[in-house]
C-alpha positions as CSV (number, residue, x, y, z in Angstrom):
1,M,0.0,0.0,0.0
2,N,1.1,3.6,-0.5
3,I,-0.1,6.9,0.8
4,L,-2.0,7.9,-2.4
5,S,-4.1,4.7,-2.5
6,Q,-4.7,4.9,1.3
7,L,-5.9,8.5,1.1
8,N,-8.0,7.8,-2.0
9,T,-9.8,4.9,-0.1
10,L,-10.3,7.0,3.0
11,I,-11.6,10.2,1.3
12,S,-13.5,9.0,-1.8
13,P,-16.6,8.0,0.2
14,V,-16.9,11.6,1.5
15,L,-15.7,13.7,-1.5
16,P,-14.7,13.2,-5.1
17,V,-10.9,12.7,-5.2
18,E,-8.3,12.6,-7.9
19,T,-4.5,12.6,-8.0
20,G,-2.6,15.5,-9.6
21,V,-5.4,17.4,-11.2
22,F,-9.2,17.0,-11.3
23,S,-10.3,15.7,-14.7
24,G,-13.6,16.7,-16.2
25,I,-16.0,19.2,-14.8
26,P,-15.2,19.7,-11.1
27,P,-18.0,19.6,-8.6
28,D,-18.6,22.4,-6.0
29,E,-16.3,20.4,-3.5
30,Y,-13.5,18.0,-4.3
31,V,-10.0,16.9,-3.3
32,V,-6.8,16.7,-5.3
33,L,-4.0,14.5,-3.9
34,T,-0.4,15.5,-4.7
35,P,2.6,13.3,-3.6
36,L,5.3,15.3,-1.8
37,T,8.1,13.0,-0.6
38,D,9.2,9.4,0.0
39,N,12.1,9.0,2.3
40,F,13.8,6.8,4.9
41,S,13.8,9.2,7.8
42,V,13.5,6.4,10.4
43,F,15.8,3.4,10.3
44,G,18.5,1.6,12.2
45,D,21.4,-0.7,11.5
46,D,22.2,1.3,8.3
47,K,19.3,-0.4,6.5
48,P,15.8,1.1,6.2
49,Q,12.9,-0.8,7.5
50,L,10.2,1.9,7.0
51,E,9.5,4.4,4.3
52,T,7.9,7.8,5.2
53,Q,5.6,9.0,2.5
54,E,4.0,12.4,2.4
55,A,1.2,14.0,0.4
56,R,-0.8,17.1,0.1
57,I,-4.6,17.0,0.3
58,S,-5.9,20.1,-1.5
59,L,-9.6,20.8,-0.7
60,F,-11.4,22.9,-3.2
61,S,-14.8,24.3,-2.1
62,K,-17.2,26.8,-3.4
63,K,-19.1,26.5,-0.1
64,G,-17.8,27.1,3.3
65,Y,-14.6,25.0,3.6
66,I,-14.4,24.9,7.4
67,K,-16.8,22.0,8.0
68,R,-15.1,19.9,5.3
69,K,-11.7,20.7,6.8
70,I,-12.8,19.5,10.2
71,Q,-14.3,16.4,8.7
72,L,-11.1,15.6,6.8
73,V,-8.9,16.1,9.8
74,K,-11.0,13.8,11.9
75,L,-10.9,11.1,9.2
76,L,-7.1,11.5,8.9
77,L,-6.4,11.3,12.6
78,G,-8.8,8.4,13.0
79,A,-6.8,6.6,10.3
80,D,-3.5,7.3,12.1
81,F,-2.1,9.8,9.6
82,V,0.4,12.4,10.9
83,I,-0.7,15.9,9.9
84,T,2.4,17.9,9.2
85,D,0.7,21.2,8.0
86,R,-2.7,22.8,7.5
87,R,-3.2,26.1,5.8
88,Y,-5.7,28.2,4.0
89,I,-4.2,29.0,0.6
90,G,-6.8,31.5,-0.6
91,Y,-9.8,32.2,-2.7
92,E,-9.6,32.0,-6.5
93,N,-11.7,34.8,-8.0
94,S,-11.6,33.2,-11.4
95,T,-13.1,29.9,-10.3
96,G,-15.0,30.7,-7.1
97,Y,-13.1,28.1,-5.1
98,H,-11.6,28.4,-1.6
99,L,-8.4,26.3,-1.4
100,Y,-7.3,24.6,1.8
101,A,-4.2,22.4,2.0
102,I,-3.6,19.6,4.5
103,D,-0.1,17.9,4.4
104,V,0.0,14.4,5.8
105,A,2.6,11.7,6.4
106,N,2.4,8.0,7.1
107,Y,4.9,5.1,7.5
108,Y,5.0,2.0,5.3
109,K,7.0,-1.2,5.6
110,L,9.7,-1.1,3.0
111,E,8.8,-3.4,0.1
112,E,11.6,-5.4,-1.4
């Protein structure tokens, strides 16, 4: 398993979700997942055992984004994700969307 598939499985019952860019006509609320890093930040004996994967969850909302933000944070914490950053990016006048970003990390057993 990897972070993108885990996030997709977690979020897709709640909101439409795609990776990289939303294809087609976007709904009033949706999520785009962007991979950020894959690294071996935690290991011993000079051989990695775990891989840390990080991704950004970009919430786009034409409605009030705060309820969705709270809902996503609860989902993520309930699924044992580490939230590394949360921030309001801004309002896009041209599209009418508020954009809120949540950066997350999770640990995965290194696959050989």
